[in-house]
matplotlib code that plots the C-alpha trace (Angstrom):
import matplotlib.pyplot as plt

x = [0.0, 1.4, 0.5, 0.6, -0.1, -2.1, -3.7, -7.0, -8.7, -5.7, -3.2, -0.9, -0.4, 2.1, -0.5, -3.3, -1.1, -0.3, -4.0, -4.7, -1.9, -3.1, -6.7, -5.6, -3.7, -6.9, -6.1, -8.3, -7.7, -8.7, -9.1, -10.8, -13.8, -15.9, -18.1, -16.1, -13.3, -14.2, -13.0, -12.3, -11.8, -12.0, -15.6, -14.4, -12.3, -14.5, -11.8, -11.2, -15.0, -15.0, -12.1, -14.0, -17.1, -14.9, -13.0, -16.3, -17.9, -20.8, -23.7, -22.7, -26.2, -25.9, -25.3, -22.4, -22.5, -20.0, -18.1, -18.5, -16.3, -19.2, -22.8, -21.8, -20.0, -23.1, -24.9, -22.5, -23.6, -27.2, -30.3, -30.3, -33.7, -34.6, -35.3, -31.9, -30.2, -31.8, -30.8, -27.2, -27.0, -28.4, -26.5, -23.3, -20.5, -21.5, -22.5, -25.5, -26.0, -28.7, -30.2, -31.0, -31.8, -28.4, -27.0, -25.5, -22.1, -21.6, -20.0, -22.6, -21.0, -21.2, -24.3, -25.4, -29.1, -29.7, -31.6, -30.5, -27.1, -26.2, -24.1, -22.1, -20.0, -18.2, -16.9, -13.4, -10.8, -8.3, -10.9, -12.4, -8.9, -8.4, -11.7, -10.7, -7.3, -8.9, -11.1, -14.2, -15.9, -14.6, -16.6, -17.7, -18.6, -17.9, -14.7, -16.2, -17.2, -20.7, -23.1, -20.6, -20.4, -18.6, -15.0, -13.5, -9.9, -7.9, -7.2, -10.9, -11.1, -8.2, -9.8, -12.9, -10.8, -9.0, -12.3, -13.4, -9.9, -9.7, -6.6, -7.6, -6.4, -6.5, -3.6, -3.1, -4.0, -4.3, -4.2, -5.8, -5.9, -9.1, -11.5, -14.3, -17.6, -20.0, -23.2, -22.8, -24.1, -27.9, -29.4, -32.3, -34.0, -34.9, -36.7, -39.1, -39.1, -38.0, -35.3, -33.4, -31.1, -30.6, -32.2, -32.6, -34.6, -35.8, -37.5]
y = [0.0, 3.4, 6.6, 10.1, 13.3, 16.2, 19.4, 20.6, 19.5, 20.2, 17.4, 18.1, 16.1, 13.6, 12.4, 12.4, 10.3, 7.9, 7.4, 6.8, 4.2, 2.3, 2.3, 1.1, -1.8, -2.9, -1.3, 0.4, 4.0, 5.7, 9.4, 12.6, 14.1, 17.2, 15.1, 12.2, 9.8, 7.6, 4.4, 4.4, 1.6, 1.3, 0.4, -1.6, -3.9, -6.7, -8.1, -4.6, -4.3, -7.6, -6.5, -3.3, -5.2, -7.5, -4.6, -2.8, -6.1, -5.0, -7.0, -7.9, -6.8, -3.3, -0.9, 1.6, 5.1, 6.5, 9.8, 11.5, 14.3, 16.6, 16.6, 15.6, 12.6, 11.7, 11.2, 8.4, 6.2, 7.2, 8.3, 12.0, 13.6, 17.3, 17.2, 15.7, 18.3, 21.0, 19.4, 19.0, 22.7, 23.6, 21.3, 20.1, 20.1, 19.4, 16.7, 15.4, 12.0, 11.5, 8.2, 7.7, 4.7, 3.1, 2.7, -0.4, 1.4, 0.4, -3.0, -5.8, -6.9, -3.5, -3.3, -6.3, -6.4, -2.6, -0.9, 2.6, 4.2, 6.8, 9.6, 12.1, 15.1, 16.3, 19.8, 18.4, 19.3, 16.5, 13.7, 15.2, 15.3, 11.6, 10.8, 12.8, 11.1, 7.7, 8.4, 6.9, 7.0, 5.5, 4.3, 6.7, 4.9, 6.0, 4.7, 2.7, -0.9, -1.5, -0.5, 1.8, 5.5, 7.5, 8.5, 12.0, 11.1, 8.1, 7.0, 6.5, 4.4, 2.1, 1.8, 0.4, -2.1, -3.2, -3.7, -6.3, -7.9, -7.2, -8.3, -6.3, -2.8, -0.1, -0.1, 3.6, 6.1, 9.8, 11.4, 14.8, 14.8, 15.6, 17.0, 18.1, 16.3, 16.7, 15.1, 12.4, 13.3, 13.7, 11.1, 11.9, 9.3, 11.3, 8.3, 7.7, 11.3, 10.5, 11.6, 8.5, 10.2, 13.7, 16.8, 18.5, 21.6, 21.0, 24.4]
z = [0.0, -1.0, 0.7, -0.7, 1.3, -0.3, 0.7, -0.7, -3.9, -6.2, -5.7, -8.6, -11.8, -10.2, -7.6, -10.2, -12.5, -9.7, -9.0, -12.7, -12.9, -9.9, -11.2, -14.6, -13.0, -11.2, -7.8, -5.2, -4.3, -1.0, -1.6, -0.3, -1.9, -1.1, 1.2, 2.8, 1.9, -1.0, -2.7, -6.4, -8.9, -12.7, -13.6, -16.6, -14.4, -13.0, -10.7, -9.2, -8.6, -6.8, -4.6, -3.8, -2.7, -0.6, 1.0, 2.0, 2.9, 0.8, -0.7, -4.2, -5.4, -4.0, -6.9, -6.9, -8.5, -10.9, -11.2, -14.6, -15.9, -16.9, -18.1, -21.6, -20.2, -18.3, -21.6, -22.5, -19.6, -18.7, -20.7, -20.1, -20.3, -20.4, -16.7, -16.1, -18.2, -16.1, -12.9, -14.1, -14.9, -11.5, -9.2, -10.9, -10.1, -6.5, -3.9, -5.9, -7.4, -10.0, -11.1, -14.7, -16.9, -17.7, -21.2, -22.7, -22.9, -19.2, -18.8, -18.2, -15.0, -13.4, -11.2, -13.1, -12.0, -11.9, -14.7, -13.5, -12.9, -10.3, -11.8, -9.8, -10.9, -7.7, -7.1, -6.6, -9.2, -8.9, -8.8, -12.0, -13.6, -12.8, -14.5, -17.6, -17.7, -17.3, -20.3, -18.6, -15.1, -11.9, -8.9, -6.2, -2.9, 0.7, 2.3, 5.1, 6.0, 5.0, 7.7, 9.5, 9.2, 6.5, 7.3, 7.2, 8.2, 7.0, 10.5, 11.1, 8.0, 9.1, 12.6, 10.9, 8.9, 12.1, 13.9, 11.4, 11.2, 7.5, 5.6, 2.6, 2.1, -0.6, -3.0, -2.8, -0.1, -0.9, 2.5, 2.7, 6.5, 8.3, 5.6, 7.9, 8.6, 5.7, 4.6, 1.9, -1.5, -1.9, -4.3, -6.5, -8.8, -11.9, -13.4, -10.5, -9.3, -5.7, -3.3, -2.2, 0.3, 1.6, 0.4, -2.9, -3.7, -7.3, -7.8]

ax = plt.figure().add_subplot(projection="3d")
ax.plot(x, y, z, "-o")
ax.set_aspect("equal")
plt.show()
C-alpha cells in the first residue's frame, strides 16, 4: 500500500497520474472528496470491482454510483432527459448523485441487476482530472465498512478495517488529512421522481 499526502482539492499532476496508474492496474484508491473519503476503482475492471465489494464487505447486489467528468460525459452512460439536463445545470458540479436509466455502454458486469445508474459530478478538481485522464468513469462509494459511518480522516477508515480484522487494504491512499464532517451526496432518482437520500430543492 502506497500513501501520498495532499492538501485541498488540487493534488498536482504527479499524484493524479499515480492514481490513474493504480486504477488502470486494477487497484483500489482511497481518496478525499468534497463530502467524505471515497474508494475508487476502474468500472471496466471486473476483478477490481469484486475487490471493492470485498473490501467494503458490501452486498454484491448493492449498486455503486460513478463519477463522470461533466454533463456531456453523463450522456454516454445514462439516458439524459430534459429534466436531467436542467438538474445537471443547476446542481453540478456538487454533492449530488442523479439516477438515470443506464445505457449499454456500461459493462454488463457493473451493477449487473440494476436498470439505473447513479451519476455524480463532484466539485473536486483532482478527482475530475483523474476521470478525464482515465477516459471513462470511476466508482464513487464512501470509504467505510458497509453498515458503518462515513469517514473523514484516513485514521478513522483504518480503525474500521482493524475492527473487522480485514486483511484487505486499498492499494493507494491519498491522505488529505481531516477533511471536515460533511453530509454524503444527496441522491435523486430522476426516473421515478423520488429523493433517495438527503435533500434537494428542485424548484
